[in-house]
C-alpha positions in Angstrom: 12.0 66.4 -8.6 15.1 68.2 -9.9 16.4 64.9 -11.4 13.1 64.5 -13.3 13.2 68.0 -14.6 16.8 67.5 -15.6 15.9 64.4 -17.6 13.0 66.1 -19.3 14.8 69.4 -20.1 14.4 68.6 -23.8 10.7 69.5 -23.3 11.4 73.2 -22.6 10.9 74.2 -26.3 7.6 72.4 -26.2 6.2 74.9 -23.7 6.2 77.6 -26.3 4.5 75.3 -28.8 1.8 74.2 -26.3 1.2 77.9 -25.4 0.8 78.7 -29.1 -1.6 75.9 -29.6 -3.7 76.8 -26.6 -3.9 80.4 -27.9 -5.1 79.4 -31.4 -8.8 79.9 -30.6 -8.2 83.6 -30.0 -6.2 84.2 -33.2 -9.0 83.9 -35.8 -11.6 85.4 -33.5 -13.3 82.2 -32.6 -13.6 83.4 -29.0 -14.7 87.1 -29.2 -16.3 87.5 -25.8 -13.0 87.8 -23.9 -10.9 89.5 -26.5 -7.2 88.6 -27.2 -6.1 89.1 -23.6 -6.4 85.4 -22.4 -4.1 84.3 -25.2 -1.4 86.6 -23.9 -1.9 85.2 -20.4 -1.6 81.6 -21.6 1.6 82.4 -23.4 2.9 84.3 -20.3 2.2 81.3 -18.1 3.8 78.8 -20.5 6.9 81.0 -20.8 7.1 81.2 -17.0 6.8 77.4 -16.7 9.6 77.0 -19.3 11.8 79.4 -17.4 11.3 77.7 -14.1 11.9 74.3 -15.6 15.2 75.6 -17.2 16.4 77.2 -14.0 15.7 74.1 -11.9 17.5 71.9 -14.4 20.4 74.3 -14.6 20.8 74.2 -10.8 20.7 70.4 -10.8 23.6 70.3 -13.3 25.7 73.1 -11.6 29.1 72.0 -10.3 28.8 68.5 -11.9 31.3 67.0 -14.2 30.4 66.8 -17.9 29.0 63.5 -19.1 29.5 61.9 -22.5 26.2 61.5 -24.3 27.4 59.4 -27.2 29.2 56.2 -26.5 31.2 55.7 -29.7 32.3 58.4 -32.2 34.7 58.2 -35.1 38.3 59.1 -34.5 39.3 62.1 -36.5 42.5 60.4 -37.8 40.4 57.6 -39.4 38.5 60.0 -41.7 39.9 59.8 -45.2 39.4 63.4 -46.1 41.4 64.6 -43.0 44.3 62.2 -43.9 44.6 63.9 -47.3 44.6 67.4 -45.7 47.4 66.5 -43.3 49.7 65.2 -46.0 49.9 68.6 -47.7 
């Protein structure tokens, strides 16, 4: 499970967006019977889920060597504007 959460750690910012979307019915007063309190609870739960997801993903990466994400990248010496700067 930790490996799955590690691979989907990019979804952590989406928890806040989902919480905000789920709380929309309470913002214009569409749901008046319960008041604004359930919207706060929804945001609290989504924030807690994002925190748990992040903590598990952090523990899964702890004490591991860094990995290169991009396979190829330009060599700095090959960039023309850096060659001009080094000549001066």
